[in-house]
PQR file with spaces between the fields and no chain letter, atoms N, CA, C, O and H, PARSE charges and radii, in Angstrom:
ATOM       1  N    UNK     1     107.199   80.099   88.117 -0.4000 1.5000
ATOM       2  CA   UNK     1     105.900   80.261   87.987 -0.0000 2.0000
ATOM       3  C    UNK     1     104.868   80.730   88.780  0.5500 1.7000
ATOM       4  O    UNK     1     104.129   81.675   88.504 -0.5500 1.4000
ATOM       5  N    UNK     2     104.840   80.076   89.724 -0.4000 1.5000
ATOM       6  CA   UNK     2     103.489   80.317   91.085 -0.0000 2.0000
ATOM       7  C    UNK     2     104.298   81.791   91.523  0.5500 1.7000
ATOM       8  O    UNK     2     103.544   82.658   91.966 -0.5500 1.4000
ATOM       9  H    UNK     2     105.441   79.308   89.948  0.4000 1.0000
ATOM      10  N    UNK     3     105.728   82.134   91.437 -0.4000 1.5000
ATOM      11  CA   UNK     3     106.124   83.185   92.501 -0.0000 2.0000
ATOM      12  C    UNK     3     105.442   83.795   91.337  0.5500 1.7000
ATOM      13  O    UNK     3     104.275   83.898   91.715 -0.5500 1.4000
ATOM      14  H    UNK     3     106.340   81.430   91.077  0.4000 1.0000
ATOM      15  N    UNK     4     105.533   84.318   89.967 -0.4000 1.5000
ATOM      16  CA   UNK     4     104.740   84.982   89.296 -0.0000 2.0000
ATOM      17  C    UNK     4     103.398   85.455   89.515  0.5500 1.7000
ATOM      18  O    UNK     4     103.058   86.520   90.031 -0.5500 1.4000
ATOM      19  H    UNK     4     106.481   84.234   89.660  0.4000 1.0000
ATOM      20  N    UNK     5     102.527   84.335   88.959 -0.4000 1.5000
ATOM      21  CA   UNK     5     101.444   84.265   89.420 -0.0000 2.0000
ATOM      22  C    UNK     5     100.820   85.251   91.413  0.5500 1.7000
ATOM      23  O    UNK     5     100.222   86.261   91.783 -0.5500 1.4000
ATOM      24  H    UNK     5     102.803   83.470   88.540  0.4000 1.0000
ATOM      25  N    UNK     6     101.483   84.093   91.989 -0.4000 1.5000
ATOM      26  CA   UNK     6     101.416   85.294   93.940 -0.0000 2.0000
ATOM      27  C    UNK     6     101.600   86.596   93.440  0.5500 1.7000
ATOM      28  O    UNK     6     100.523   87.129   93.174 -0.5500 1.4000
ATOM      29  H    UNK     6     101.969   83.272   91.688  0.4000 1.0000
ATOM      30  N    UNK     7     102.675   87.356   93.198 -0.4000 1.5000
ATOM      31  CA   UNK     7     103.224   88.687   92.843 -0.0000 2.0000
ATOM      32  C    UNK     7     101.706   89.450   92.350  0.5500 1.7000
ATOM      33  O    UNK     7     101.029   90.210   93.042 -0.5500 1.4000
ATOM      34  H    UNK     7     103.550   86.923   93.414  0.4000 1.0000
ATOM      35  N    UNK     8     101.394   88.948   90.816 -0.4000 1.5000
ATOM      36  CA   UNK     8     100.357   89.558   90.432 -0.0000 2.0000
ATOM      37  C    UNK     8      99.103   89.189   91.389  0.5500 1.7000
ATOM      38  O    UNK     8      98.088   89.869   91.244 -0.5500 1.4000
ATOM      39  H    UNK     8     101.944   88.331   90.254  0.4000 1.0000
ATOM      40  N    UNK     9      99.107   88.457   92.076 -0.4000 1.5000
ATOM      41  CA   UNK     9      97.198   88.243   92.776 -0.0000 2.0000
ATOM      42  C    UNK     9      98.346   89.633   93.864  0.5500 1.7000
ATOM      43  O    UNK     9      98.100   90.836   93.767 -0.5500 1.4000
ATOM      44  H    UNK     9      99.932   87.905   92.193  0.4000 1.0000
ATOM      45  N    UNK    10      99.229   89.217   94.565 -0.4000 1.5000
ATOM      46  CA   UNK    10      99.290   90.375   95.163 -0.0000 2.0000
ATOM      47  C    UNK    10      99.299   91.988   95.139  0.5500 1.7000
ATOM      48  O    UNK    10      99.098   92.686   96.133 -0.5500 1.4000
ATOM      49  H    UNK    10      99.428   88.240   94.644  0.4000 1.0000
ATOM      50  N    UNK    11      99.555   92.443   93.899 -0.4000 1.5000
ATOM      51  CA   UNK    11      99.608   93.968   93.120 -0.0000 2.0000
ATOM      52  C    UNK    11      98.105   94.264   92.569  0.5500 1.7000
ATOM      53  O    UNK    11      97.477   95.314   92.709 -0.5500 1.4000
ATOM      54  H    UNK    11      99.719   91.876   93.091  0.4000 1.0000
ATOM      55  N    UNK    12      97.749   93.261   92.009 -0.4000 1.5000
ATOM      56  CA   UNK    12      96.345   93.426   92.358 -0.0000 2.0000
ATOM      57  C    UNK    12      95.166   93.564   93.395  0.5500 1.7000
ATOM      58  O    UNK    12      94.102   94.138   93.164 -0.5500 1.4000
ATOM      59  H    UNK    12      98.259   92.408   91.895  0.4000 1.0000
ATOM      60  N    UNK    13      95.603   92.806   94.841 -0.4000 1.5000
ATOM      61  CA   UNK    13      95.615   92.792   95.938 -0.0000 2.0000
ATOM      62  C    UNK    13      95.257   94.774   96.001  0.5500 1.7000
ATOM      63  O    UNK    13      94.310   95.474   95.644 -0.5500 1.4000
ATOM      64  H    UNK    13      96.468   92.340   95.029  0.4000 1.0000
ATOM      65  N    UNK    14      96.335   94.989   96.524 -0.4000 1.5000
ATOM      66  CA   UNK    14      97.183   96.419   96.509 -0.0000 2.0000
ATOM      67  C    UNK    14      96.519   97.357   96.291  0.5500 1.7000
ATOM      68  O    UNK    14      96.209   98.167   97.165 -0.5500 1.4000
ATOM      69  H    UNK    14      97.105   94.421   96.814  0.4000 1.0000
ATOM      70  N    UNK    15      96.058   97.460   94.704 -0.4000 1.5000
ATOM      71  CA   UNK    15      95.486   97.858   94.271 -0.0000 2.0000
ATOM      72  C    UNK    15      93.791   97.982   94.614  0.5500 1.7000
ATOM      73  O    UNK    15      93.274   99.063   94.330 -0.5500 1.4000
ATOM      74  H    UNK    15      96.309   96.802   93.994  0.4000 1.0000
ATOM      75  N    UNK    16      93.248   97.317   94.986 -0.4000 1.5000
ATOM      76  CA   UNK    16      92.253   96.978   95.283 -0.0000 2.0000
ATOM      77  C    UNK    16      91.483   97.253   96.825  0.5500 1.7000
ATOM      78  O    UNK    16      90.432   96.821   97.297 -0.5500 1.4000
ATOM      79  H    UNK    16      93.667   96.440   95.217  0.4000 1.0000
ATOM      80  N    UNK    17      92.589   98.229   97.380 -0.4000 1.5000
ATOM      81  CA   UNK    17      91.746   98.048   99.023 -0.0000 2.0000
ATOM      82  C    UNK    17      90.505   98.886   99.611  0.5500 1.7000
ATOM      83  O    UNK    17      90.289   99.165  100.790 -0.5500 1.4000
ATOM      84  H    UNK    17      93.443   98.581   96.996  0.4000 1.0000
ATOM      85  N    UNK    18      89.595   99.277   98.246 -0.4000 1.5000
ATOM      86  CA   UNK    18      88.849  100.061   99.661 -0.0000 2.0000
ATOM      87  C    UNK    18      87.238   98.095   99.730  0.5500 1.7000
ATOM      88  O    UNK    18      86.898   97.019   99.237 -0.5500 1.4000
ATOM      89  H    UNK    18      89.770   99.051   97.287  0.4000 1.0000
ATOM      90  N    UNK    19      86.927   99.486  101.105 -0.4000 1.5000
ATOM      91  CA   UNK    19      86.152   99.033  101.816 -0.0000 2.0000
ATOM      92  C    UNK    19      84.572   98.450  100.997  0.5500 1.7000
ATOM      93  O    UNK    19      83.819   99.151  100.320 -0.5500 1.4000
ATOM      94  H    UNK    19      87.203  100.360  101.505  0.4000 1.0000
ATOM      95  N    UNK    20      84.397   96.864  101.352 -0.4000 1.5000
ATOM      96  CA   UNK    20      83.629   96.248  100.879 -0.0000 2.0000
ATOM      97  C    UNK    20      82.986   95.240  101.717  0.5500 1.7000
ATOM      98  O    UNK    20      83.562   94.898  102.750 -0.5500 1.4000
ATOM      99  H    UNK    20      85.008   96.294  101.902  0.4000 1.0000
ATOM     100  N    UNK    21      81.793   94.689  101.381 -0.4000 1.5000
ATOM     101  CA   UNK    21      80.488   94.347  101.549 -0.0000 2.0000
ATOM     102  C    UNK    21      80.472   92.568  101.312  0.5500 1.7000
ATOM     103  O    UNK    21      80.410   92.088  100.180 -0.5500 1.4000
ATOM     104  H    UNK    21      81.326   94.967  100.542  0.4000 1.0000
ATOM     105  N    UNK    22      80.547   91.624  102.700 -0.4000 1.5000
ATOM     106  CA   UNK    22      80.491   90.344  101.962 -0.0000 2.0000
ATOM     107  C    UNK    22      79.136   90.234  102.838  0.5500 1.7000
ATOM     108  O    UNK    22      78.869   90.813  103.891 -0.5500 1.4000
ATOM     109  H    UNK    22      80.597   92.013  103.619  0.4000 1.0000
ATOM     110  N    UNK    23      78.385   89.344  102.112 -0.4000 1.5000
ATOM     111  CA   UNK    23      77.448   88.352  102.542 -0.0000 2.0000
ATOM     112  C    UNK    23      77.499   87.277  102.169  0.5500 1.7000
ATOM     113  O    UNK    23      77.780   87.039  100.994 -0.5500 1.4000
ATOM     114  H    UNK    23      78.602   88.873  101.257  0.4000 1.0000
ATOM     115  N    UNK    24      77.257   86.368  103.012 -0.4000 1.5000
ATOM     116  CA   UNK    24      77.048   84.975  103.249 -0.0000 2.0000
ATOM     117  C    UNK    24      76.364   84.685  103.970  0.5500 1.7000
ATOM     118  O    UNK    24      76.417   85.075  105.136 -0.5500 1.4000
ATOM     119  H    UNK    24      77.029   86.562  103.966  0.4000 1.0000
ATOM     120  N    UNK    25      75.326   83.748  103.421 -0.4000 1.5000
ATOM     121  CA   UNK    25      73.872   83.152  103.947 -0.0000 2.0000
ATOM     122  C    UNK    25      73.483   84.361  105.045  0.5500 1.7000
ATOM     123  O    UNK    25      73.041   85.473  104.758 -0.5500 1.4000
ATOM     124  H    UNK    25      75.283   83.431  102.474  0.4000 1.0000
ATOM     125  N    UNK    26      73.706   83.955  106.073 -0.4000 1.5000
ATOM     126  CA   UNK    26      72.674   84.963  106.693 -0.0000 2.0000
ATOM     127  C    UNK    26      73.946   85.785  107.616  0.5500 1.7000
ATOM     128  O    UNK    26      73.501   86.521  108.497 -0.5500 1.4000
ATOM     129  H    UNK    26      74.066   83.051  106.306  0.4000 1.0000
ATOM     130  N    UNK    27      75.547   85.721  107.488 -0.4000 1.5000
ATOM     131  CA   UNK    27      76.014   86.877  108.070 -0.0000 2.0000
ATOM     132  C    UNK    27      76.475   87.630  106.297  0.5500 1.7000
ATOM     133  O    UNK    27      76.513   87.258  105.124 -0.5500 1.4000
ATOM     134  H    UNK    27      75.908   85.123  106.772  0.4000 1.0000
ATOM     135  N    UNK    28      76.764   88.930  107.156 -0.4000 1.5000
ATOM     136  CA   UNK    28      77.565   90.166  106.356 -0.0000 2.0000
ATOM     137  C    UNK    28      78.539   91.274  107.803  0.5500 1.7000
ATOM     138  O    UNK    28      78.557   91.594  108.992 -0.5500 1.4000
ATOM     139  H    UNK    28      76.734   89.232  108.108  0.4000 1.0000
ATOM     140  N    UNK    29      79.253   91.437  106.336 -0.4000 1.5000
ATOM     141  CA   UNK    29      81.002   91.276  106.954 -0.0000 2.0000
ATOM     142  C    UNK    29      81.535   92.769  106.600  0.5500 1.7000
ATOM     143  O    UNK    29      81.383   92.888  105.384 -0.5500 1.4000
ATOM     144  H    UNK    29      79.238   91.178  105.370  0.4000 1.0000
ATOM     145  N    UNK    30      81.962   93.676  107.008 -0.4000 1.5000
ATOM     146  CA   UNK    30      82.879   94.405  106.126 -0.0000 2.0000
ATOM     147  C    UNK    30      84.193   94.713  106.091  0.5500 1.7000
ATOM     148  O    UNK    30      84.823   95.111  107.072 -0.5500 1.4000
ATOM     149  H    UNK    30      82.085   93.579  107.996  0.4000 1.0000
ATOM     150  N    UNK    31      84.897   94.455  104.383 -0.4000 1.5000
ATOM     151  CA   UNK    31      85.983   94.405  105.584 -0.0000 2.0000
ATOM     152  C    UNK    31      86.831   95.279  103.819  0.5500 1.7000
ATOM     153  O    UNK    31      86.133   95.785  102.940 -0.5500 1.4000
ATOM     154  H    UNK    31      84.385   94.132  103.586  0.4000 1.0000
ATOM     155  N    UNK    32      88.619   95.195  103.766 -0.4000 1.5000
ATOM     156  CA   UNK    32      89.048   95.282  102.764 -0.0000 2.0000
ATOM     157  C    UNK    32      88.752   94.916  102.417  0.5500 1.7000
ATOM     158  O    UNK    32      87.827   94.305  102.951 -0.5500 1.4000
ATOM     159  H    UNK    32      89.186   94.784  104.480  0.4000 1.0000
ATOM     160  N    UNK    33      89.081   94.621  100.661 -0.4000 1.5000
ATOM     161  CA   UNK    33      89.040   94.259  100.015 -0.0000 2.0000
ATOM     162  C    UNK    33      90.148   93.026   99.532  0.5500 1.7000
ATOM     163  O    UNK    33      89.993   91.895   99.071 -0.5500 1.4000
ATOM     164  H    UNK    33      89.833   95.118  100.226  0.4000 1.0000
ATOM     165  N    UNK    34      91.457   93.938   99.919 -0.4000 1.5000
ATOM     166  CA   UNK    34      92.310   92.969  100.180 -0.0000 2.0000
ATOM     167  C    UNK    34      92.310   91.740  100.823  0.5500 1.7000
ATOM     168  O    UNK    34      92.664   90.698  100.272 -0.5500 1.4000
ATOM     169  H    UNK    34      91.584   94.857  100.293  0.4000 1.0000
ATOM     170  N    UNK    35      92.003   91.807  101.734 -0.4000 1.5000
ATOM     171  CA   UNK    35      91.588   91.136  103.254 -0.0000 2.0000
ATOM     172  C    UNK    35      90.726   89.632  101.663  0.5500 1.7000
ATOM     173  O    UNK    35      91.280   88.707  101.070 -0.5500 1.4000
ATOM     174  H    UNK    35      91.715   92.654  102.181  0.4000 1.0000
ATOM     175  N    UNK    36      89.519   90.078  101.615 -0.4000 1.5000
ATOM     176  CA   UNK    36      88.425   88.778  100.579 -0.0000 2.0000
ATOM     177  C    UNK    36      89.280   88.436   99.007  0.5500 1.7000
ATOM     178  O    UNK    36      88.882   87.540   98.263 -0.5500 1.4000
ATOM     179  H    UNK    36      89.070   90.830  102.097  0.4000 1.0000
ATOM     180  N    UNK    37      90.578   89.369   98.654 -0.4000 1.5000
ATOM     181  CA   UNK    37      90.563   88.767   97.687 -0.0000 2.0000
ATOM     182  C    UNK    37      91.873   87.864   98.083  0.5500 1.7000
ATOM     183  O    UNK    37      92.242   86.771   97.653 -0.5500 1.4000
ATOM     184  H    UNK    37      90.902   90.097   99.258  0.4000 1.0000
ATOM     185  N    UNK    38      92.269   88.482   98.779 -0.4000 1.5000
ATOM     186  CA   UNK    38      94.208   86.827   99.142 -0.0000 2.0000
ATOM     187  C    UNK    38      93.496   86.033   99.441  0.5500 1.7000
ATOM     188  O    UNK    38      93.469   84.837   99.152 -0.5500 1.4000
ATOM     189  H    UNK    38      91.970   89.370   99.128  0.4000 1.0000
ATOM     190  N    UNK    39      92.448   87.021  100.436 -0.4000 1.5000
ATOM     191  CA   UNK    39      91.989   85.012  101.807 -0.0000 2.0000
ATOM     192  C    UNK    39      91.331   83.596  101.034  0.5500 1.7000
ATOM     193  O    UNK    39      91.258   82.415  101.374 -0.5500 1.4000
ATOM     194  H    UNK    39      92.470   87.993  100.671  0.4000 1.0000
ATOM     195  N    UNK    40      90.764   84.613   99.432 -0.4000 1.5000
ATOM     196  CA   UNK    40      90.348   83.368   98.168 -0.0000 2.0000
ATOM     197  C    UNK    40      91.636   83.428   97.663  0.5500 1.7000
ATOM     198  O    UNK    40      92.010   82.452   97.014 -0.5500 1.4000
ATOM     199  H    UNK    40      90.824   85.573   99.156  0.4000 1.0000
ATOM     200  N    UNK    41      92.046   83.928   97.746 -0.4000 1.5000
ATOM     201  CA   UNK    41      93.482   82.680   96.871 -0.0000 2.0000
ATOM     202  C    UNK    41      93.763   81.888   98.089  0.5500 1.7000
ATOM     203  O    UNK    41      93.786   80.676   97.873 -0.5500 1.4000
ATOM     204  H    UNK    41      91.742   84.722   98.273  0.4000 1.0000
ATOM     205  N    UNK    42      93.919   82.143   98.951 -0.4000 1.5000
ATOM     206  CA   UNK    42      94.480   81.519   99.757 -0.0000 2.0000
ATOM     207  C    UNK    42      94.160   80.286   99.836  0.5500 1.7000
ATOM     208  O    UNK    42      95.010   79.399   99.765 -0.5500 1.4000
ATOM     209  H    UNK    42      93.900   83.128   99.126  0.4000 1.0000
ATOM     210  N    UNK    43      92.078   79.908  100.095 -0.4000 1.5000
ATOM     211  CA   UNK    43      92.132   79.098  100.436 -0.0000 2.0000
ATOM     212  C    UNK    43      91.541   78.180   98.793  0.5500 1.7000
ATOM     213  O    UNK    43      90.678   77.311   98.915 -0.5500 1.4000
ATOM     214  H    UNK    43      91.388   80.629  100.153  0.4000 1.0000
ATOM     215  N    UNK    44      92.064   78.480   97.505 -0.4000 1.5000
ATOM     216  CA   UNK    44      92.029   78.050   96.510 -0.0000 2.0000
ATOM     217  C    UNK    44      93.313   77.449   96.243  0.5500 1.7000
ATOM     218  O    UNK    44      93.347   76.551   95.402 -0.5500 1.4000
ATOM     219  H    UNK    44      92.766   79.186   97.406  0.4000 1.0000
ATOM     220  N    UNK    45      95.221   78.083   97.292 -0.4000 1.5000
ATOM     221  CA   UNK    45      95.601   77.551   96.793 -0.0000 2.0000
ATOM     222  C    UNK    45      95.711   75.666   98.065  0.5500 1.7000
ATOM     223  O    UNK    45      96.544   74.766   98.175 -0.5500 1.4000
ATOM     224  H    UNK    45      95.193   78.813   97.975  0.4000 1.0000
ATOM     225  N    UNK    46      94.559   75.925   98.613 -0.4000 1.5000
ATOM     226  CA   UNK    46      95.188   74.798  100.088 -0.0000 2.0000
ATOM     227  C    UNK    46      93.756   73.977   99.576  0.5500 1.7000
ATOM     228  O    UNK    46      93.443   72.903  100.091 -0.5500 1.4000
ATOM     229  H    UNK    46      93.882   76.656   98.523  0.4000 1.0000
ATOM     230  N    UNK    47      93.082   74.506   98.693 -0.4000 1.5000
ATOM     231  CA   UNK    47      91.912   73.888   97.520 -0.0000 2.0000
ATOM     232  C    UNK    47      92.770   72.290   96.768  0.5500 1.7000
ATOM     233  O    UNK    47      92.568   71.076   96.748 -0.5500 1.4000
ATOM     234  H    UNK    47      93.336   75.379   98.275  0.4000 1.0000
ATOM     235  N    UNK    48      93.744   73.250   96.258 -0.4000 1.5000
ATOM     236  CA   UNK    48      94.116   71.897   95.322 -0.0000 2.0000
ATOM     237  C    UNK    48      95.418   71.926   95.315  0.5500 1.7000
ATOM     238  O    UNK    48      96.231   71.720   94.413 -0.5500 1.4000
ATOM     239  H    UNK    48      93.908   74.236   96.274  0.4000 1.0000
ATOM     240  N    UNK    49      95.583   72.330   96.914 -0.4000 1.5000
ATOM     241  CA   UNK    49      96.743   71.410   97.094 -0.0000 2.0000
ATOM     242  C    UNK    49      96.140   69.704   97.775  0.5500 1.7000
ATOM     243  O    UNK    49      96.553   68.595   97.435 -0.5500 1.4000
ATOM     244  H    UNK    49      94.922   72.497   97.646  0.4000 1.0000
ATOM     245  N    UNK    50      95.208   69.990   98.665 -0.4000 1.5000
ATOM     246  CA   UNK    50      94.691   68.894   99.081 -0.0000 2.0000
ATOM     247  C    UNK    50      94.197   68.126   98.136  0.5500 1.7000
ATOM     248  O    UNK    50      94.078   66.912   98.302 -0.5500 1.4000
ATOM     249  H    UNK    50      94.872   70.890   98.941  0.4000 1.0000
ATOM     250  N    UNK    51      93.619   69.148   96.297 -0.4000 1.5000
ATOM     251  CA   UNK    51      93.114   67.434   96.164 -0.0000 2.0000
ATOM     252  C    UNK    51      94.435   66.646   95.464  0.5500 1.7000
ATOM     253  O    UNK    51      94.543   65.450   95.193 -0.5500 1.4000
ATOM     254  H    UNK    51      93.716   70.134   96.162  0.4000 1.0000
ATOM     255  N    UNK    52      95.183   67.500   95.312 -0.4000 1.5000
ATOM     256  CA   UNK    52      96.079   66.820   94.935 -0.0000 2.0000
ATOM     257  C    UNK    52      97.484   65.771   94.953  0.5500 1.7000
ATOM     258  O    UNK    52      98.329   65.403   94.137 -0.5500 1.4000
ATOM     259  H    UNK    52      95.095   68.471   95.532  0.4000 1.0000
ATOM     260  N    UNK    53      97.058   65.462   96.926 -0.4000 1.5000
ATOM     261  CA   UNK    53      97.410   65.160   97.666 -0.0000 2.0000
ATOM     262  C    UNK    53      96.642   63.789   97.742  0.5500 1.7000
ATOM     263  O    UNK    53      96.994   62.711   98.221 -0.5500 1.4000
ATOM     264  H    UNK    53      96.372   65.761   97.589  0.4000 1.0000
ATOM     265  N    UNK    54      95.181   64.275   96.955 -0.4000 1.5000
ATOM     266  CA   UNK    54      94.053   62.434   97.060 -0.0000 2.0000
ATOM     267  C    UNK    54      94.457   61.664   96.148  0.5500 1.7000
ATOM     268  O    UNK    54      94.862   60.501   96.178 -0.5500 1.4000
ATOM     269  H    UNK    54      94.895   65.150   96.566  0.4000 1.0000
ATOM     270  N    UNK    55      94.271   62.643   95.059 -0.4000 1.5000
ATOM     271  CA   UNK    55      94.564   61.560   93.788 -0.0000 2.0000
ATOM     272  C    UNK    55      95.775   60.478   93.424  0.5500 1.7000
ATOM     273  O    UNK    55      96.941   60.653   93.780 -0.5500 1.4000
ATOM     274  H    UNK    55      93.942   63.587   95.035  0.4000 1.0000
ATOM     275  N    UNK    56      95.534   59.881   93.025 -0.4000 1.5000
ATOM     276  CA   UNK    56      96.487   58.861   93.002 -0.0000 2.0000
ATOM     277  C    UNK    56      97.283   58.901   92.245  0.5500 1.7000
ATOM     278  O    UNK    56      97.042   59.747   91.383 -0.5500 1.4000
ATOM     279  H    UNK    56      94.588   59.740   92.735  0.4000 1.0000
ATOM     280  N    UNK    57      98.155   58.394   92.115 -0.4000 1.5000
ATOM     281  CA   UNK    57      99.314   58.970   91.514 -0.0000 2.0000
ATOM     282  C    UNK    57      99.277   58.071   90.233  0.5500 1.7000
ATOM     283  O    UNK    57      98.964   56.894   90.413 -0.5500 1.4000
ATOM     284  H    UNK    57      98.351   57.707   92.815  0.4000 1.0000
ATOM     285  N    UNK    58      99.535   58.453   89.065 -0.4000 1.5000
ATOM     286  CA   UNK    58      99.731   57.384   88.064 -0.0000 2.0000
ATOM     287  C    UNK    58     101.163   56.585   87.489  0.5500 1.7000
ATOM     288  O    UNK    58     102.206   57.057   87.037 -0.5500 1.4000
ATOM     289  H    UNK    58      99.789   59.410   88.918  0.4000 1.0000
ATOM     290  N    UNK    59     100.830   55.509   87.664 -0.4000 1.5000
ATOM     291  CA   UNK    59     102.417   54.592   87.790 -0.0000 2.0000
ATOM     292  C    UNK    59     102.884   54.262   85.837  0.5500 1.7000
ATOM     293  O    UNK    59     102.792   53.276   85.106 -0.5500 1.4000
ATOM     294  H    UNK    59      99.983   55.125   88.032  0.4000 1.0000
ATOM     295  N    UNK    60     103.451   55.888   85.622 -0.4000 1.5000
ATOM     296  CA   UNK    60     103.971   56.073   84.569 -0.0000 2.0000
ATOM     297  C    UNK    60     104.929   54.776   84.315  0.5500 1.7000
ATOM     298  O    UNK    60     105.599   54.695   83.285 -0.5500 1.4000
ATOM     299  H    UNK    60     103.527   56.689   86.216  0.4000 1.0000
């Protein structure tokens, strides 16, 4: 299931290859929309992994 979702994200990203402007606080960057999408996806996966490692395991 994760592989299918990752493939969908990659296909979506490749169809959005335009340059976009990213503004965060006082930073302003121009970068490919693909990098923004894939970077956001990677950060989300990393946060999910870190949260799952921190949650206590249930003892069923």
